[in-house]
C-alpha positions, -999 to 999 in steps of 0.1 A, spaced: -246 29 -456 -227 10 -427 -208 29 -400 -186 15 -373 -180 38 -349 -173 42 -309 -202 41 -289 -204 76 -279 -235 99 -272 -250 120 -299 -233 96 -327 -267 89 -344 -278 126 -345 -246 134 -363 -248 109 -387 -284 117 -396 -277 154 -396 -252 149 -424 -276 128 -446 -304 152 -440 -284 183 -448 -280 169 -483 -317 164 -486 -314 125 -485 -345 106 -468 -337 78 -444 -361 49 -450 -346 28 -421 -321 27 -394 -306 0 -371 -280 7 -344 -265 -21 -323 -235 -15 -297 -214 -37 -277 -193 -21 -251 -174 8 -265 -183 -1 -300 -213 3 -321 -225 -5 -357 -251 16 -374 -268 8 -406 -287 35 -425 -312 26 -454 -315 57 -476 -341 64 -501 -313 71 -527 -276 66 -536 -254 90 -517 -224 108 -531 -189 105 -518 -193 138 -502 -217 127 -479 -198 96 -470 -166 115 -467 -181 139 -441 -192 109 -420 -158 92 -424 -142 123 -413 -160 124 -379 -141 118 -346 -150 83 -334 -159 69 -368 -137 39 -375 -152 27 -408 -177 37 -435 -191 15 -462 -216 25 -488 -235 -6 -501 
């Protein structure tokens, strides 16, 4: 899953909390920021449902979510 978001404190913990609450393991994660924006790539151990992606999309300061 890729997440384009504003670079604010606690973003990563909010994303990982949603994933963990659904019982999904995070295999790897990459976060890069430039100024006020950041991109986070979370490699998951399994496919996520639209419900999890929707919860992340609904977060304030999230601009775009893409499930690959």
